Steps between C-alpha positions, in 0.01 A plus 500: 500500500253621762263299715219655702285429800227706663412534866178660622455585870193627687480612862746535783807290567347246739137504387562552131529248225651477159550288197785442259479413131777417256537579132499129411170449681646226718413713802161659454379701798705287745404612849749659738477698820643551846396148601673338202817700556548506876278212613381176342197625309396361162650662192845612394740778597787691339772297674352171383490634144863614528595154628326338203668738257843442654462120506391497137768743384778316683388160365510628142835673555641177645380305199692743276814480716484121506467499121811719474680239713381212280236371743124460468286453809223244512342734754574821686283569805554834674320628808551869578433628852462879517555660841295811582614679817414815686779750435473838667151640449417264214565160352761371259583182313833425666587157362413228256610143550502271197473128569593303190467132416631408156501159338779467245626159398880479513547863604830635622429644848752785469369608160144477636578720802675757279200508263263544796702793635512667157123455470441646848707806419386541141126442497314828438287469816814449713639818347174683576491416870702703749507219754736231617445200275622161620496166321493143623533247221477125477589287201357159424638294215 
């Protein structure tokens, strides 16, 4: 299975602009640039897209792990915060923090926490990232 996205950039780093499109068409010429990445300009940026991918991947992986443990969530809400820092002469994604709120009626807290850890370690986007990945989870029943 392969999924694709396309980025087109024109101009210099600070005065240039670009757009990103995805194979599915969900993103079609979504604007990005220096202002959207390092300031608060309108549009998206690579780190935001990584955060969305990681949150979605983790949530699906958790659903699978919960199913293996005999649980089904009424809802899984994951927020991923990607940290971009200056490292040496460039920048690097140095960490991702996952903030999870799951609603599972009658869940066993220990089994839930174990499933969440397995999902954090096993989701394909977690495996892709060479960054410290932390998880804070809350369970509501």
